[in-house]
TIGU-885857 format. One record per residue: x, y, z of N, C-alpha, C in turn; residue in three letters. Coordinates in pm, whole numbers, padded with zeros to 5 digits, always signed. Example, Ala and Ser with C-alpha at 12.3 -4.5 7.8 and 13.67 -1.06 7.14 Angstrom:
BEGIN
+01319-00569+00780+01230-00450+00780+01320-00330+00780ALA+01285-00225+00708+01367-00106+00714+01290+00003+00787SER
//
This chain:
BEGIN
+11884-14766+12005+11890-14770+12152+11981-14657+12201MET+11932-14579+12296+12007-14464+12345+12123-14507+12434SER+12232-14430+12425+12347-14458+12512+12317-14426+12658THR+12208-14351+12684+12169-14321+12822+12140-14451+12897VAL+12091-14551+12826+12060-14679+12891+12184-14748+12946ALA+12301-14710+12895+12425-14770+12943+12480-14699+13065LEU+12427-14581+13097+12484-14499+13205+12479-14567+13341ALA+12367-14630+13383+12367-14694+13516+12474-14803+13530PRO+12488-14888+13428+12588-14994+13434+12729-14936+13440ALA+12754-14832+13359+12886-14770+13360+12916-14704+13493ALA+12818-14636+13551+12839-14567+13679+12869-14665+13791ALA+12793-14773+13798+12817-14872+13903+12950-14944+13884LEU+12988-14969+13760+13117-15034+13735+13232-14946+13783THR+13226-14818+13748+13331-14725+13791+13336-14715+13943VAL+13220-14705+14007+13214-14694+14153+13270-14819+14219LEU+13232-14937+14171+13279-15063+14230+13430-15077+14218SER+13484-15051+14099+13628-15066+14078+13705-14962+14158LEU+13650-14842+14172+13717-14738+14249+13727-14777+14396THR+13616-14827+14453+13618-14865+14594+13698-14994+14617LEU+13709-15079+14514+13796-15196+14527+13942-15154+14530ALA+13975-15052+14452+14112-15001+14448+14146-14922+14574TRP+14053-14839+14618+14073-14759+14739+13955-14781+14832ARG+13956-14891+14910+13843-14920+14998+13822-14809+15101PRO+13700-14791+15148+13674-14690+15250+13745-14725+15380PRO+13776-14622+15460+13847-14643+15587+13748-14690+15692SER+13710-14815+15682+13614-14875+15773+13671-15002+15832LEU+13607-15049+15939+13638-15184+15988+13612-15282+15875HIS+13696-15384+15860+13677-15478+15747+13540-15542+15742PRO+13471-15552+15856+13336-15608+15854+13242-15522+15768ALA+13256-15391+15779+13172-15301+15701+13223-15289+15557TRP+13354-15290+15538+13409-15285+15402+13360-15404+15321SER+13360-15523+15381+13315-15643+15309+13170-15630+15268ALA+13086-15582+15360+12943-15570+15329+12918-15469+15217ARG+12986-15354+15225+12967-15251+15122+13012-15303+14985VAL+13127-15370+14981+13178-15420+14853+13089-15528+14794LEU+13031-15614+14879+12942-15718+14828+12815-15655+14771VAL+12761-15554+14839+12643-15484+14785+12674-15423+14649VAL+12790-15358+14639+12827-15295+14513+12847-15398+14402LEU+12918-15507+14431+12943-15607+14328+12813-15673+14283SER+12721-15698+14376+12595-15762+14340+12510-15673+14250THR+12493-15548+14289+12410-15457+14209+12477-15426+14075THR+12608-15418+14073+12678-15394+13947+12660-15510+13851THR+12679-15633+13901+12662-15751+13815+12519-15761+13764ALA+12422-15732+13850+12281-15739+13808+12251-15634+13701LEU+12300-15512+13723+12274-15404+13627+12342-15430+13494THR+12468-15471+13498+12541-15496+13374+12479-15613+13298VAL+12445-15720+13368+12393-15839+13300+12258-15810+13234SER+12171-15735+13302+12041-15703+13241+12058-15608+13122THR+12151-15514+13133+12176-15422+13022+12230-15497+12901THR+12327-15585+12923+12385-15661+12813+12282-15755+12752VAL+12200-15818+12838+12096-15908+12787+11995-15833+12702ALA+11962-15710+12742+11867-15631+12664+11926-15594+12528PHE+12053-15555+12527+12119-15523+12400+12119-15645+12307ILE+12151-15761+12362+12152-15883+12282+12013-15915+12229ALA+11910-15898+12313+11774-15927+12270+11729-15834+12158ALA+11762-15705+12172+11726-15608+12068+11798-15641+11937VAL+11925-15678+11947+12001-15713+11827+11942-15835+11758PHE+11910-15938+11835+11854-16060+11776+11717-16030+11713ILE+11636-15948+11784+11505-15913+11730+11518-15841+11596ALA+11624-15759+11583+11645-15686+11459+11689-15775+11344GLY+11741-15892+11374+11787-15983+11269+11676-16075+11220GLN+11566-16082+11294+11456-16171+11258+11353-16096+11173LEU+11268-16168+11104+11161-16102+11027+11074-16016+11118PRO+11053-15892+11079+10980-15797+11164+10838-15845+11193ALA+10774-15908+11096+10637-15953+11117+10628-16058+11228GLU+10724-16149+11229+10723-16254+11331+10752-16197+11469ALA+10845-16103+11478+10880-16044+11607+10765-15959+11659VAL+10697-15885+11571+10590-15795+11612+10464-15869+11652ALA+10462-16000+11640+10344-16077+11677+10322-16079+11828ALA+10424-16049+11906+10412-16048+12052+10439-15907+12104THR+10385-15879+12222+10406-15746+12282+10553-15725+12317SER+10623-15831+12366+10766-15818+12394+10845-15789+12267GLN+10807-15854+12159+10877-15831+12033+10859-15689+11984GLY+10737-15637+11995+10714-15498+11952+10796-15400+12035ARG+10809-15429+12165+10889-15342+12251+11036-15346+12210LEU+11086-15463+12176+11226-15474+12131+11248-15404+11998LEU+11149-15412+11909+11163-15350+11778+11169-15197+11788LEU+11112-15143+11896+11118-14998+11914+11261-14949+11932GLU+11348-15037+11983+11488-14999+12009+11582-15044+11896HIS+11532-15122+11803+11615-15170+11693+11632-15056+11590ALA+11737-15062+11506+11836-15171+11501+11957-15142+11589PRO+12022-15250+11633+12150-15243+11703+12259-15282+11603ILE+12366-15205+11590+12474-15243+11498+12532-15380+11533PRO+12595-15441+11435+12644-15578+11452+12749-15588+11562ALA+12842-15490+11569+12951-15503+11666+12901-15506+11810TYR+12823-15408+11858+12775-15416+11997+12680-15533+12019PRO+12601-15569+11918+12510-15681+11935+12584-15813+11954GLY+12682-15838+11867+12759-15962+11880+12844-15961+12006LEU+12895-15844+12045+12972-15834+12169+12885-15867+12289LEU+12761-15819+12289+12670-15849+12400+12642-15998+12410ALA+12620-16062+12296+12597-16207+12296+12719-16280+12348ILE+12838-16237+12306+12961-16301+12351+12979-16283+12502ALA+12949-16165+12553+12961-16141+12697+12866-16229+12776LEU+12745-16245+12726+12649-16334+12794+12699-16478+12794LEU+12756-16522+12682+12806-16659+12674+12923-16679+12769ALA+13015-16582+12773+13130-16593+12863+13083-16594+13009VAL+12989-16506+13042+12939-16502+13179+12872-16633+13219GLY+12792-16690+13129+12726-16817+13159+12828-16929+13177ALA+12929-16933+13089+13032-17036+13098+13109-17024+13229PHE+13151-16902+13264+13229-16881+13387+13147-16915+13511CYS+13018-16884+13508+12933-16914+13623+12918-17065+13641THR+12893-17136+13532+12880-17282+13540+13011-17345+13585ILE+13123-17296+13530+13253-17351+13569+13281-17326+13717ARG+13248-17206+13767+13268-17175+13907+13184-17265+13997LEU+13057-17283+13960+12968-17368+14040+13020-17512+14044ALA+13066-17563+13931+13119-17699+13928+13245-17711+14012TYR+13333-17612+14000+13458-17617+14075+13431-17612+14224ARG+13338-17531+14268+13305-17525+14411+13243-17657+14458TRP+13154-17713+14374+13094-17841+14412+13201-17948+14425TRP+13297-17953+14334+13405-18051+14338+13492-18029+14462ARG+13527-17903+14489+13608-17874+14607+13535-17910+14735ASP+13404-17882+14737+13325-17912+14857+13322-18061+14884LEU+13307-18141+14777+13308-18285+14795+13443-18335+14846GLN+13550-18275+14794+13684-18315+14837+13708-18284+14983THR+13674-18161+15024+13699-18119+15161+13610-18194+15258VAL+13484-18218+15219+13391-18282+15313+13415-18430+15329ARG+13509-18486+15254+13551-18622+15283+13615-18630+15421GLN+13673-18515+15463+13733-18507+15596+13637-18444+15696HIS+13522-18394+15648+13426-18317+15728+13500-18213+15810THR+13497-18225+15943+13572-18133+16028+13649-18215+16131SER+13744-18151+16195+13825-18220+16295+13971-18218+16254GLY+14038-18335+16258+14182-18343+16232+14206-18428+16109ILE+14280-18372+16014+14319-18444+15893+14460-18502+15911SER+14490-18608+15837+14621-18672+15848+14728-18606+15763ASP+14697-18495+15696+14796-18429+15611+14914-18379+15694HIS+15034-18395+15635+15153-18343+15701+15169-18193+15680ASP+15109-18140+15574+15116-17996+15551+15025-17924+15651GLN+15069-17807+15698+14983-17731+15790+14863-17673+15718PRO+14744-17720+15755+14620-17678+15691+14518-17640+15797ILE+14450-17529+15776+14338-17489+15861+14235-17421+15774ALA+14111-17465+15782+14007-17405+15701+13872-17419+15769MET+13782-17328+15733+13645-17333+15780+13559-17403+15676ALA+13490-17508+15715+13404-17584+15624+13260-17551+15659VAL+13191-17473+15575+13053-17434+15607+12956-17549+15586PRO+12835-17530+15635+12732-17630+15617+12692-17696+15747GLY+12583-17773+15740+12528-17837+15861+12627-17933+15924HIS+12704-18001+15842+12804-18097+15893+12946-18040+15885HIS+12957-17910+15874+13088-17849+15863+13151-17821+15998GLY+13253-17739+15996+13327-17705+16116+13466-17658+16078GLY+13558-17669+16170+13696-17628+16146+13779-17752+16119VAL+13848-17753+16006+13934-17865+15968+14079-17823+15983LEU+14156-17898+16060+14299-17872+16075+14374-18002+16047VAL+14500-17988+16015+14583-18105+15986+14678-18134+16102SER+14729-18257+16103+14828-18293+16205+14955-18211+16187ARG+14987-18177+16064+15103-18092+16040+15088-17957+16107GLY+14968-17901+16109+14944-17773+16176+14958-17789+16327LEU+14906-17899+16381+14914-17921+16525+15058-17934+16572LEU+15142-17993+16487+15284-18006+16524+15358-17874+16510ARG+15311-17788+16421+15382-17664+16391+15361-17556+16495LEU+15239-17546+16550+15202-17432+16631+15197-17464+16780LEU+15212-17360+16859+15197-17373+17004+15049-17372+17041THR+15021-17396+17168+14882-17396+17214+14817-17259+17191ARG+14894-17153+17221+14838-17018+17203+14811-16989+17056GLU+14901-17033+16968+14879-17011+16826+14762-17093+16773GLN+14742-17212+16824+14628-17292+16783+14497-17225+16824LEU+14497-17157+16937+14379-17083+16977+14347-16973+16875GLN+14452-16909+16826+14433-16807+16722+14369-16869+16598VAL+14419-16985+16557+14367-17052+16438+14218-17081+16454VAL+14181-17141+16567+14040-17179+16586+13951-17056+16599PHE+13999-16951+16662+13919-16828+16671+13898-16767+16533ARG+14003-16768+16452+13993-16714+16317+13891-16792+16234HIS+13901-16924+16233+13812-17005+16151+13670-17002+16203GLU+13652-16999+16335+13517-16990+16390+13453-16856+16355HIS+13534-16751+16342+13481-16621+16300+13425-16631+16158ALA+13495-16703+16070+13443-16724+15935+13307-16794+15938HIS+13296-16896+16021+13171-16972+16027+13061-16891+16094LEU+13093-16821+16202+12992-16747+16277+12931-16635+16194ARG+13015-16567+16117+12966-16455+16035+12924-16498+15894HIS+12929-16628+15868+12888-16681+15737+12964-16614+15622ARG+13095-16609+15636+13176-16544+15534+13171-16616+15400HIS+13141-16744+15401+13135-16816+15274+13022-16762+15185HIS+12916-16707+15246+12808-16650+15166+12853-16520+15100LEU+12924-16435+15175+12977-16312+15117+13070-16345+15000TYR+13161-16439+15023+13255-16476+14918+13187-16538+14798GLY+13082-16618+14822+13012-16682+14711+12941-16579+14624SER+12871-16486+14687+12799-16383+14612+12898-16299+14530VAL+13008-16260+14593+13108-16180+14524+13171-16256+14409SER+13200-16383+14429+13262-16463+14323+13167-16483+14205ALA+13040-16505+14233+12944-16521+14124+12925-16390+14048PHE+12929-16278+14119+12921-16148+14050+13040-16131+13956ALA+13158-16174+14002+13278-16163+13918+13273-16259+13800ALA+13207-16373+13816+13195-16466+13704+13098-16412+13599SER+12995-16341+13644+12900-16281+13550+12963-16165+13475ILE+13041-16083+13548+13105-15965+13489+13252-15966+13532PHE+13342-16022+13450+13482-16045+13490+13557-15926+13549PRO+13534-15800+13506+13606-15690+13572+13584-15683+13723PRO+13475-15742+13772+13448-15741+13916+13540-15836+13992LEU+13630-15904+13922+13730-15986+13993+13815-15901+14086ALA+13838-15774+14049+13910-15683+14138+13833-15662+14267TRP+13702-15648+14256+13618-15630+14375+13619-15757+14459VAL+13613-15872+14392+13613-15999+14466+13740-16016+14548HIS+13853-15978+14492+13978-15986+14568+13974-15895+14691ARG+13916-15777+14675+13904-15687+14790+13808-15744+14895SER+13703-15812+14850+13610-15875+14943+13681-15986+15021VAL+13759-16067+14953+13832-16175+15021+13928-16120+15125ARG+13997-16011+15089+14087-15949+15187+14008-15898+15306LEU+13895-15832+15282+13815-15779+15392+13763-15891+15482ALA+13723-16004+15424+13674-16115+15504+13784-16174+15591LEU+13905-16190+15535+14015-16242+15615+14054-16143+15725GLU+14054-16013+15691+14085-15912+15792+13979-15911+15901ARG+13855-15933+15864+13745-15940+15962+13769-16053+16060TRP+13803-16172+16008+13831-16286+16096+13957-16263+16179ALA+14057-16198+16118+14179-16166+16194+14147-16076+16313ASP+14066-15973+16289+14034-15880+16397+13951-15947+16506GLU+13863-16038+16468+13788-16114+16569+13881-16197+16655ASP+13976-16265+16589+14070-16348+16664+14158-16262+16755ALA+14203-16148+16704+14289-16061+16784+14213-16005+16904ALA+14086-15970+16886+14007-15918+16998+13984-16026+17103ALA+13974-16151+17060+13948-16260+17155+14072-16297+17235THR+14186-16313+17166+14308-16354+17236+14380-16236+17299VAL+14348-16114+17255+14407-15995+17315+14551-15970+17279GLY+14599-16024+17165+14738-16006+17125+14747-16001+16973ASP+14753-15881+16917+14756-15866+16772+14886-15921+16713ARG+14996-15905+16785+15124-15955+16736+15123-16106+16725THR+15063-16174+16822+15053-16320+16817+14974-16365+16695LEU+14865-16297+16665+14785-16333+16548+14866-16312+16421VAL+14937-16200+16412+15019-16172+16293+15127-16277+16275ALA+15196-16313+16381+15302-16413+16371+15247-16550+16335HIS+15130-16584+16386+15069-16714+16356+15035-16723+16207THR+14974-16619+16153+14938-16619+16011+15063-16629+15925ILE+15165-16551+15958+15289-16554+15880+15356-16690+15887ALA+15357-16751+16004+15423-16881+16020+15351-16989+15940GLN+15218-16990+15943+15143-17089+15867+15160-17066+15718VAL+15160-16941+15675+15175-16910+15533+15311-16955+15480ALA+15415-16937+15558+15549-16977+15514+15565-17128+15509LEU+15489-17199+15592+15507-17344+15602+15413-17424+15514ALA+15309-17359+15457+15209-17435+15383+15201-17387+15239SER+15172-17477+15145+15151-17437+15007+15015-17372+14992PRO+14997-17298+14883+14869-17236+14857+14766-17344+14830LYS+14649-17329+14894+14544-17429+14878+14495-17435+14735SER+14459-17555+14690+14409-17572+14554+14260-17545+14543SER+14189-17537+14656+14047-17510+14652+14023-17361+14666THR+13908-17316+14619+13886-17173+14609+13766-17123+14687SER+13681-17210+14737+13556-17163+14795+13564-17142+14945TRP+13656-17211+15014+13654-17210+15160+13745-17102+15216HIS+13711-17045+15331+13800-16952+15397+13912-17028+15470PRO+14035-17002+15436+14149-17068+15499+14238-16964+15565ALA+14311-17006+15669+14385-16912+15754+14486-16830+15676LEU+14570-16894+15596+14680-16822+15531+14679-16846+15380ALA+14562-16833+15321+14547-16864+15179+14552-16741+15090ASN+14547-16620+15147+14546-16502+15061+14582-16377+15140SER+14643-16280+15068+14669-16146+15120+14743-16147+15255HIS+14840-16236+15266+14907-16252+15395+14984-16125+15434VAL+15055-16066+15338+15137-15949+15371+15051-15834+15421VAL+14941-15804+15350+14854-15695+15392+14792-15722+15529GLN+14756-15846+15554+14692-15879+15682+14791-15868+15797ARG+14913-15914+15776+15014-15904+15882+15045-15758+15912VAL+15061-15679+15807+15088-15536+15827+14976-15469+15905GLU+14851-15504+15873+14737-15445+15943+14735-15486+16090ALA+14769-15612+16118+14768-15659+16256+14881-15599+16339LEU+14989-15561+16275+15100-15500+16347+15080-15350+16369LEU+14968-15297+16320+14933-15157+16347+14814-15155+16444SER+14760-15037+16466+14650-15023+16562+14523-15090+16510ASP+14440-15133+16604+14312-15195+16568+14221-15092+16502ALA+14146-15132+16399+14056-15037+16332+13937-15004+16421PRO+13878-14889+16395+13758-14849+16467+13643-14940+16429SER+13552-14964+16523+13437-15050+16495+13334-14982+16406THR+13340-14850+16391+13250-14777+16300+13103-14808+16326ASN+13060-14798+16450+12922-14834+16485+12819-14740+16421ARG+12860-14619+16386+12769-14525+16321+12802-14512+16173VAL+12929-14488+16142+12969-14466+16003+12948-14591+15918ALA+12976-14709+15973+12961-14832+15897+12817-14857+15853GLY+12721-14862+15947+12582-14882+15905+12530-14771+15814PRO+12574-14646+15839+12528-14535+15755+12577-14552+15612ALA+12705-14587+15595+12760-14603+15460+12698-14724+15390LEU+12677-14832+15465+12615-14951+15406+12473-14921+15360LEU+12397-14851+15444+12260-14815+15406+12259-14723+15286SER+12349-14624+15287+12355-14532+15174+12393-14602+15046GLY+12489-14695+15055+12530-14770+14935+12415-14856+14883ALA+12342-14918+14976+12230-15002+14934+12120-14923+14866GLY+12085-14808+14924+11979-14725+14865+12023-14669+14730VAL+12147-14617+14724+12195-14556+14600+12207-14658+14487ALA+12269-14771+14516+12289-14870+14409+12159-14936+14366THR+12068-14958+14461+11939-15016+14422+11861-14917+14336SER+11875-14786+14365+11811-14686+14282+11867-14684+14141GLY+11999-14695+14130+12062-14698+13997+12021-14824+13921VAL+12017-14938+13992+11975-15063+13927+11831-15054+13880THR+11744-14995+13963+11605-14980+13925+11591-14891+13801SER+11671-14784+13795+11665-14696+13677+11712-14770+13553SER+11812-14859+13569+11857-14939+13455+11746-15031+13406ALA+11673-15091+13499+11561-15178+13461+11455-15099+13383PHE+11429-14977+13430+11328-14896+13363+11375-14851+13224GLN+11501-14809+13215+11553-14767+13085+11554-14880+12984LEU+11579-15001+13035+11584-15117+12946+11452-15194+12940ASN+11349-15139+13004+11214-15198+12999+11212-15343+13048HIS+11297-15372+13146+11303-15510+13195+11171-15550+13259VAL+11113-15459+13338+10986-15491+13404+10876-15521+13301PHE+10871-15438+13196+10767-15461+13094+10788-15592+13019LEU+10915-15625+12992+10943-15751+12923+10904-15872+13007LEU+10917-15860+13139+10883-15970+13227+10733-15982+13248LEU+10664-15868+13246+10521-15869+13278+10436-15897+13155VAL+10475-15838+13041+10392-15850+12921+10380-15995+12873LEU
//
């Protein structure tokens, strides 16, 4: 098997990690979209490449006559043999990815059941809690501790922030990014950048609505200092992550809306990464294996 087949996966991995480390200077709404596109295409390209390596390795370990009995087997034998180290590594990576994905899905299901016991509205918790609960019966969940902690103006900030998460369906962005990271663990860096961009997106929506960036920054900081880190991982919560970066951003000037640059970069990223992913499928004969 030629090392050229690994080039698309390597290129997308490097690009994704680079942009996670140094995100583009865009409004967080566009940064989140670009990063999700990159993480999705990277996870898809890497997973298909690793799966093909594992399939070729396994085919090389079986009797050639039995494998050559099918058209898919003959195609795999053309790329054999794969040395033991990369073959076993590919199988291990697939197993780890499958385990992490199943564990993530179970953890989200468990968290969702826990949170939806309160559905939306007011919880009796003394700790200050605010979160967006997606779904048909979801909404904004706040605690009595939060109501006692904040002023009326600060509560408006909280509800604007959480409604922004629900209105823009941020849980879908976070879910796709998290599953990409479970399939290919190095993408956890990208997932963290996506989470920051989503929180910054909701922060900017709240700031634009209430017209006071300093009030939003102070509200986030106050809730973060008064509440413990949430034990659930799937829901967007007001002060659950990247508080320092978000407060610093809110205390500076508002970002540009990027009405031209944002869509242009998103479209370019989509076209470029889909082209690289398609080339990976062709190099690894994924289409032929599925059709034959």
